[in-house]
LUMZA-170498 format. One record per residue (C-alpha): residue number from 1; chain; residue in one letter; x negated, y, z negated. Coordinates in steps of 0.02 Angstrom, whole numbers, plus 50000, padded with zeros to 5 digits. Each point is the difference from the previous one (the first is absolute). Layout:
+-----+-----+------+-------+-------+-------+
: seq : mol : type :    px :    py :    pz :
+-----+-----+------+-------+-------+-------+
: NUM :   A :    A :     X :     Y :     Z :
...
+-----+-----+------+-------+-------+-------+
This chain:
+-----+-----+------+-------+-------+-------+
: seq : mol : type :    px :    py :    pz :
+-----+-----+------+-------+-------+-------+
:   1 :   A :    M : 47729 : 51444 : 49435 :
:   2 :   A :    K : 49971 : 50180 : 49952 :
:   3 :   A :    E : 49859 : 50091 : 50088 :
:   4 :   A :    N : 49856 : 50063 : 49897 :
:   5 :   A :    I : 49997 : 50186 : 49965 :
:   6 :   A :    T : 49881 : 50107 : 50103 :
:   7 :   A :    T : 50080 : 50171 : 49979 :
:   8 :   A :    L : 50071 : 50111 : 49864 :
:   9 :   A :    F : 50138 : 50125 : 50036 :
:  10 :   A :    L : 49996 : 50126 : 49857 :
:  11 :   A :    D : 50120 : 50136 : 49952 :
:  12 :   A :    I : 49906 : 50153 : 49935 :
:  13 :   A :    G : 50118 : 50088 : 49880 :
:  14 :   A :    G : 50033 : 49889 : 49851 :
:  15 :   A :    V : 49860 : 49878 : 50045 :
:  16 :   A :    L : 49840 : 50098 : 50025 :
:  17 :   A :    L : 50056 : 50174 : 49949 :
:  18 :   A :    T : 50147 : 50076 : 49911 :
:  19 :   A :    N : 50142 : 50046 : 50118 :
:  20 :   A :    G : 49965 : 50155 : 50101 :
:  21 :   A :    W : 50165 : 50092 : 49977 :
:  22 :   A :    D : 50124 : 49896 : 49902 :
:  23 :   A :    R : 50147 : 50039 : 49886 :
:  24 :   A :    K : 49888 : 50024 : 49849 :
:  25 :   A :    S : 49890 : 50125 : 50091 :
:  26 :   A :    R : 50150 : 50095 : 50066 :
:  27 :   A :    R : 50077 : 50012 : 49827 :
:  28 :   A :    L : 49837 : 50072 : 49936 :
:  29 :   A :    A : 50000 : 50123 : 50144 :
:  30 :   A :    M : 50177 : 50054 : 49957 :
:  31 :   A :    T : 49948 : 50035 : 49821 :
:  32 :   A :    T : 49837 : 50084 : 50047 :
:  33 :   A :    F : 50072 : 50112 : 50136 :
:  34 :   A :    G : 50176 : 50024 : 49932 :
:  35 :   A :    L : 50090 : 49911 : 50143 :
:  36 :   A :    E : 50182 : 49951 : 49997 :
:  37 :   A :    Q : 50001 : 49809 : 49985 :
:  38 :   A :    E : 50157 : 49945 : 50091 :
:  39 :   A :    E : 49975 : 50112 : 50152 :
:  40 :   A :    T : 49815 : 49961 : 50014 :
:  41 :   A :    E : 50028 : 49813 : 49991 :
:  42 :   A :    E : 50139 : 50006 : 50128 :
:  43 :   A :    R : 49894 : 50100 : 50121 :
:  44 :   A :    H : 49851 : 49885 : 49970 :
:  45 :   A :    H : 50096 : 49840 : 50037 :
:  46 :   A :    L : 50072 : 50072 : 50161 :
:  47 :   A :    I : 49833 : 50063 : 50066 :
:  48 :   A :    F : 49863 : 49889 : 49929 :
:  49 :   A :    P : 50022 : 49850 : 50118 :
:  50 :   A :    L : 49964 : 50116 : 50147 :
:  51 :   A :    Y : 49843 : 50062 : 49915 :
:  52 :   A :    E : 49937 : 49824 : 49965 :
:  53 :   A :    E : 50024 : 49956 : 50184 :
:  54 :   A :    A : 49902 : 50157 : 50053 :
:  55 :   A :    K : 50154 : 50075 : 50081 :
:  56 :   A :    L : 49974 : 50150 : 49886 :
:  57 :   A :    T : 49842 : 50079 : 49933 :
:  58 :   A :    L : 49975 : 50028 : 49815 :
:  59 :   A :    D : 50035 : 50186 : 50026 :
:  60 :   A :    E : 50163 : 49959 : 50088 :
:  61 :   A :    Y : 50049 : 49882 : 49859 :
:  62 :   A :    L : 49963 : 50137 : 49873 :
:  63 :   A :    D : 50097 : 50128 : 50103 :
:  64 :   A :    S : 50156 : 49893 : 49984 :
:  65 :   A :    V : 49980 : 49936 : 49823 :
:  66 :   A :    I : 49911 : 50136 : 49902 :
:  67 :   A :    F : 49976 : 50161 : 50098 :
:  68 :   A :    H : 50175 : 50017 : 50073 :
:  69 :   A :    T : 50018 : 50141 : 49875 :
:  70 :   A :    E : 49882 : 50128 : 49922 :
:  71 :   A :    R : 49884 : 49928 : 49867 :
:  72 :   A :    N : 49886 : 50076 : 49869 :
:  73 :   A :    F : 49858 : 49881 : 50047 :
:  74 :   A :    T : 49904 : 49972 : 50161 :
:  75 :   A :    R : 50004 : 49859 : 50124 :
:  76 :   A :    E : 49817 : 49964 : 49965 :
:  77 :   A :    D : 50034 : 49987 : 49812 :
:  78 :   A :    F : 50136 : 49873 : 50034 :
:  79 :   A :    K : 49895 : 49899 : 50122 :
:  80 :   A :    A : 49857 : 49994 : 49874 :
:  81 :   A :    F : 50123 : 49934 : 49871 :
:  82 :   A :    M : 50059 : 49864 : 50120 :
:  83 :   A :    F : 49824 : 49941 : 50040 :
:  84 :   A :    N : 49952 : 49999 : 49817 :
:  85 :   A :    Q : 50133 : 49870 : 49961 :
:  86 :   A :    S : 49888 : 49865 : 50075 :
:  87 :   A :    A : 49889 : 49897 : 49887 :
:  88 :   A :    P : 49919 : 49828 : 50017 :
:  89 :   A :    I : 50077 : 49851 : 49912 :
:  90 :   A :    E : 49862 : 49949 : 49881 :
:  91 :   A :    G : 49892 : 49860 : 50070 :
:  92 :   A :    S : 50110 : 49966 : 50151 :
:  93 :   A :    I : 49894 : 50067 : 50143 :
:  94 :   A :    E : 49845 : 49920 : 49924 :
:  95 :   A :    Y : 50087 : 49832 : 49981 :
:  96 :   A :    F : 50064 : 49993 : 50178 :
:  97 :   A :    K : 49827 : 50047 : 50065 :
:  98 :   A :    L : 49930 : 49849 : 49906 :
:  99 :   A :    L : 50140 : 49888 : 50064 :
: 100 :   A :    K : 49968 : 50058 : 50178 :
: 101 :   A :    A : 49814 : 49962 : 49985 :
: 102 :   A :    Q : 50024 : 49831 : 49917 :
: 103 :   A :    H : 50122 : 49936 : 50132 :
: 104 :   A :    Q : 49940 : 50104 : 50149 :
: 105 :   A :    L : 50175 : 50069 : 50023 :
: 106 :   A :    K : 50071 : 50125 : 50121 :
: 107 :   A :    V : 50091 : 50133 : 49901 :
: 108 :   A :    V : 50142 : 50100 : 50077 :
: 109 :   A :    A : 50101 : 50138 : 49918 :
: 110 :   A :    V : 50187 : 49988 : 50033 :
: 111 :   A :    N : 50073 : 50151 : 49914 :
: 112 :   A :    N : 50127 : 50139 : 50010 :
: 113 :   A :    E : 49916 : 50170 : 49990 :
: 114 :   A :    G : 50006 : 50171 : 50079 :
: 115 :   A :    I : 49844 : 50041 : 50099 :
: 116 :   A :    E : 49928 : 50139 : 49894 :
: 117 :   A :    I : 50020 : 49904 : 49837 :
: 118 :   A :    N : 49940 : 49838 : 50080 :
: 119 :   A :    E : 49842 : 50077 : 50071 :
: 120 :   A :    Y : 49963 : 50093 : 49839 :
: 121 :   A :    R : 50010 : 49837 : 49902 :
: 122 :   A :    I : 49896 : 49902 : 50127 :
: 123 :   A :    Q : 49861 : 50129 : 49991 :
: 124 :   A :    K : 50011 : 50040 : 49814 :
: 125 :   A :    Y : 49991 : 49818 : 49945 :
: 126 :   A :    K : 49892 : 49936 : 50145 :
: 127 :   A :    L : 50129 : 49871 : 50046 :
: 128 :   A :    G : 49912 : 49967 : 50164 :
: 129 :   A :    E : 49867 : 49907 : 49901 :
: 130 :   A :    L : 50133 : 49869 : 49960 :
: 131 :   A :    I : 50128 : 50012 : 50139 :
: 132 :   A :    D : 49962 : 49955 : 50181 :
: 133 :   A :    S : 50160 : 50065 : 50080 :
: 134 :   A :    F : 50136 : 50119 : 49941 :
: 135 :   A :    I : 50173 : 49949 : 50063 :
: 136 :   A :    S : 50078 : 50150 : 49914 :
: 137 :   A :    S : 50174 : 50064 : 50039 :
: 138 :   A :    C : 49928 : 50168 : 50052 :
: 139 :   A :    Y : 49895 : 49916 : 50137 :
: 140 :   A :    M : 50127 : 49869 : 50055 :
: 141 :   A :    H : 50152 : 50117 : 49992 :
: 142 :   A :    I : 50101 : 49866 : 49911 :
: 143 :   A :    R : 50009 : 49962 : 49816 :
: 144 :   A :    K : 50040 : 49857 : 49884 :
: 145 :   A :    P : 50132 : 49924 : 49986 :
: 146 :   A :    D : 49993 : 49991 : 50191 :
: 147 :   A :    V : 49921 : 49828 : 50020 :
: 148 :   A :    A : 49925 : 50051 : 50167 :
: 149 :   A :    I : 49857 : 50080 : 49903 :
: 150 :   A :    F : 49946 : 49827 : 49941 :
: 151 :   A :    D : 50003 : 49935 : 50179 :
: 152 :   A :    M : 49892 : 50147 : 50052 :
: 153 :   A :    A : 49878 : 49964 : 49859 :
: 154 :   A :    C : 49985 : 49817 : 50051 :
: 155 :   A :    N : 49972 : 50046 : 50182 :
: 156 :   A :    I : 49869 : 50132 : 49961 :
: 157 :   A :    A : 49909 : 49883 : 49879 :
: 158 :   A :    H : 50016 : 49854 : 50125 :
: 159 :   A :    V : 50070 : 49882 : 49868 :
: 160 :   A :    S : 50155 : 49893 : 49984 :
: 161 :   A :    P : 50120 : 50035 : 49855 :
: 162 :   A :    G : 49943 : 49839 : 49918 :
: 163 :   A :    Q : 49822 : 50063 : 49985 :
: 164 :   A :    V : 50053 : 50154 : 49902 :
: 165 :   A :    L : 50023 : 50036 : 49816 :
: 166 :   A :    Y : 50101 : 50160 : 49974 :
: 167 :   A :    I : 49991 : 50093 : 49835 :
: 168 :   A :    D : 50124 : 50136 : 49952 :
: 169 :   A :    D : 50070 : 50064 : 49836 :
: 170 :   A :    R : 50179 : 50008 : 50067 :
: 171 :   A :    H : 50098 : 49839 : 49998 :
: 172 :   A :    I : 50110 : 50044 : 50148 :
: 173 :   A :    F : 49849 : 50018 : 50116 :
: 174 :   A :    V : 49924 : 49839 : 49933 :
: 175 :   A :    E : 50166 : 49915 : 50036 :
: 176 :   A :    L : 50010 : 50067 : 50177 :
: 177 :   A :    A : 49822 : 49949 : 50044 :
: 178 :   A :    S : 50031 : 49826 : 49929 :
: 179 :   A :    K : 50146 : 49976 : 50119 :
: 180 :   A :    L : 49879 : 50027 : 50145 :
: 181 :   A :    G : 49889 : 49857 : 49941 :
: 182 :   A :    I : 49874 : 50114 : 49914 :
: 183 :   A :    R : 49949 : 49939 : 49828 :
: 184 :   A :    S : 50035 : 50144 : 49884 :
: 185 :   A :    Y : 49962 : 50049 : 49822 :
: 186 :   A :    Q : 50077 : 50136 : 49892 :
: 187 :   A :    F : 49859 : 50098 : 49918 :
: 188 :   A :    T : 50025 : 50040 : 49816 :
: 189 :   A :    G : 49820 : 50027 : 49947 :
: 190 :   A :    V : 49821 : 49948 : 50035 :
: 191 :   A :    N : 49991 : 49863 : 49868 :
: 192 :   A :    D : 50157 : 49913 : 50064 :
: 193 :   A :    A : 49935 : 50015 : 50178 :
: 194 :   A :    K : 49837 : 49915 : 49951 :
: 195 :   A :    S : 50097 : 49853 : 49928 :
: 196 :   A :    F : 50109 : 49987 : 50155 :
: 197 :   A :    M : 49850 : 50000 : 50117 :
: 198 :   A :    Q : 49938 : 49841 : 49918 :
: 199 :   A :    T : 50149 : 49912 : 50079 :
: 200 :   A :    V : 49969 : 50064 : 50177 :
: 201 :   A :    N : 49913 : 49895 : 50133 :
: 202 :   A :    F : 49882 : 50117 : 50090 :
: 203 :   A :    L : 49917 : 49946 : 50161 :
: 204 :   A :    I : 49825 : 50045 : 49939 :
: 205 :   A :    T : 49934 : 50002 : 49824 :
: 206 :   A :    T : 49821 : 50052 : 49966 :
: 207 :   A :    K : 49912 : 49970 : 49836 :
: 208 :   A :    E : 50074 : 50090 : 49852 :
: 209 :   A :    L : 49950 : 50182 : 49991 :
: 210 :   A :    T : 49914 : 50053 : 49841 :
: 211 :   A :    A : 50075 : 50174 : 49994 :
: 212 :   A :    T : 50157 : 50018 : 49895 :
: 213 :   A :    V : 50133 : 50134 : 49986 :
+-----+-----+------+-------+-------+-------+
């Protein structure tokens, strides 16, 4: 028999917030700042994994990807642009707060993010009010798709894989977590998530909350 769910593992970008520094944001940066697309993308893909694992600082990432040549804009202008790409997914944070309260869940972030962007987003959107532990690539020094990050999250949360429901917007990460015995759900929007949650057996269910999102 399947164990009842006691714990949520949540991705942040694509589930609670927009992605911190994705292809769409980079394309906008290229247009805004007049960057050469092919070279910038090549440099980004070579360097960004190291940044997400905190093996480089944001300034070191920018030195390699953007400021390897003279620019007509400042480093601080570019950083401000990067941070401003973050926005909440409407209703998502509020919904997961309600779900946490209704089922008395532990909530753990399992996400890939560089430290400066991660900490900005945690503080800006008060994610600590929802999330109990942050198993972020920048703190663990490994990143998805390395499945060891899920083992770390289970150990830190003191739960077995069968007690966890993992939610991510990327199918490949959902697929990898599922192979470890973690029930997983691909997030496509808050309304679909609400419907899916009706099928989940949580360990604890309190009376229905009156607040809605």
